[in-house]
C-alpha positions in Angstrom: -134.8 219.8 92.7 -131.8 220.0 90.5 -128.4 220.1 89.5 -127.4 223.0 91.6 -129.0 221.2 94.7 -126.8 218.3 93.6 -123.8 220.1 93.2 -124.3 221.7 96.6 -124.6 218.0 98.9 -121.7 217.5 97.0 -119.3 220.2 98.7 -121.1 219.6 101.6 -120.2 215.8 102.9 -117.2 216.3 100.4 -117.9 213.6 97.9 -115.6 213.4 94.8 -117.0 212.5 91.5 -114.5 211.2 89.1 -114.5 212.1 86.1 -117.3 214.9 84.8 -120.3 213.4 85.3 -121.8 211.6 88.3 -120.8 208.1 88.5 -117.9 207.1 91.0 -119.0 209.7 93.5 -116.2 208.9 96.1 -117.8 209.5 99.8 -116.0 209.0 103.3 -117.6 206.9 105.5 -117.9 209.2 108.0 -120.5 211.2 104.9 -122.0 208.7 103.3 -125.2 208.2 105.2 -125.6 211.8 105.3 -125.5 212.2 102.0 -127.6 209.5 101.1 -130.0 211.4 103.4 -129.8 214.4 100.9 -130.2 212.6 97.8 -133.3 211.4 98.9 -134.3 214.3 100.0 -133.6 216.4 96.4 -135.0 212.6 94.7 -131.9 211.3 93.6 -131.3 207.6 93.4 -128.3 205.8 93.9 -128.1 202.7 91.1 -124.8 201.6 91.9 -121.9 201.5 94.6 -118.2 200.9 93.5 -114.9 200.3 95.9 -112.4 202.6 96.1 -108.2 202.7 98.2 -108.0 205.7 100.1 -104.6 205.5 99.8 -103.0 207.8 102.5 -99.5 206.4 103.5 -95.8 206.0 102.3 -97.1 206.2 98.5 -97.9 209.9 98.5 -94.3 211.4 97.6 -95.7 210.5 93.8 -98.5 213.1 94.5 -96.2 216.6 93.6 -98.3 218.8 90.9 -100.3 215.2 90.0 -104.0 215.3 89.1 -104.6 211.2 88.7 -102.0 208.5 90.5 -100.8 205.4 89.1 -99.9 203.4 91.8 -96.5 200.8 91.7 -97.2 197.8 89.9 -95.7 195.4 92.3 -97.9 192.1 92.1 -99.1 192.7 95.7 -100.8 196.3 94.8 -104.1 194.2 93.9 -104.0 192.0 96.9 -106.2 193.0 99.4 -104.5 191.2 102.1 -100.7 193.3 101.3 -101.8 196.7 102.5 -102.3 200.0 100.3 -102.1 201.0 97.7 -104.6 198.3 96.2 -106.6 198.9 92.9 -105.5 200.3 89.3 -105.1 204.3 90.7 -107.5 207.0 90.6 -107.7 210.8 91.5 -106.0 212.6 93.9 -108.6 213.3 96.7 -109.9 216.9 96.6 -111.0 217.1 100.5 -108.6 214.6 102.3 -104.9 213.5 102.6 -104.3 211.0 99.9 -105.3 209.8 96.5 -107.9 207.2 95.7 -107.3 203.9 93.7 -110.3 202.4 91.4 -110.6 198.5 93.2 -111.6 197.4 89.5 -111.6 193.4 90.4 -114.7 194.2 93.2 -117.6 194.2 90.8 -120.2 197.0 91.0 -123.0 196.2 93.2 -126.3 197.8 91.6 -129.3 198.7 93.7 -133.0 199.6 93.1 -133.8 202.0 95.7 -131.8 204.5 98.1 -132.8 202.5 101.3 -131.5 199.1 99.6 -128.0 201.1 99.8 -128.3 202.2 103.2 -128.9 198.5 104.1 -126.0 197.0 102.2 -123.3 199.8 103.3 -124.6 199.1 107.3 -123.7 195.9 106.8 -119.8 196.3 106.7 -120.2 198.8 110.2 -119.2 195.5 112.2 -117.4 193.3 109.1 -114.3 192.7 108.5 -113.5 195.2 105.4 -110.4 197.1 104.5 -109.8 199.5 106.8 -108.8 201.8 103.5 -112.0 201.3 101.5 -114.4 203.6 100.8 -117.5 203.8 98.8 -118.6 205.3 95.4 -122.0 205.8 94.3 -122.9 205.9 91.4 -125.9 208.6 90.4 -129.1 208.5 88.8 -128.9 211.7 86.9 -130.4 213.1 83.2 -127.7 212.1 80.9 -126.5 216.0 80.2 -125.7 216.7 83.9 -121.8 217.0 84.1 -120.2 218.3 87.3 
């Protein structure tokens, strides 16, 4: 099991790594648990998780020809109570309508194994987490692997 298996899982579950490595692998709520199960089956562990805002509303007019979007700068953009976009900007989604904006003010959560990740994410299913937030998984892979 190796990089090829991981790359196939990324495509199958519509997971978008940010940059050229395998950290901040943004995955939708509908695919996150199957993706983690697939990672476990090929022996890849998740060692961290960060949060991203999936922006898909009125701010999409900025996207024409872009690969990366910086959110508008009114003071409420990083206020989770104010509506999207939250965060610091990020990549255009390869699989879904919209773009992702990194929630830098939310610290990375670290894990010892994939079961901890699942338990952590399951706790949000009935919570009042913002409906625009999606997880991004940090995968423990060899340093030389590039996507």
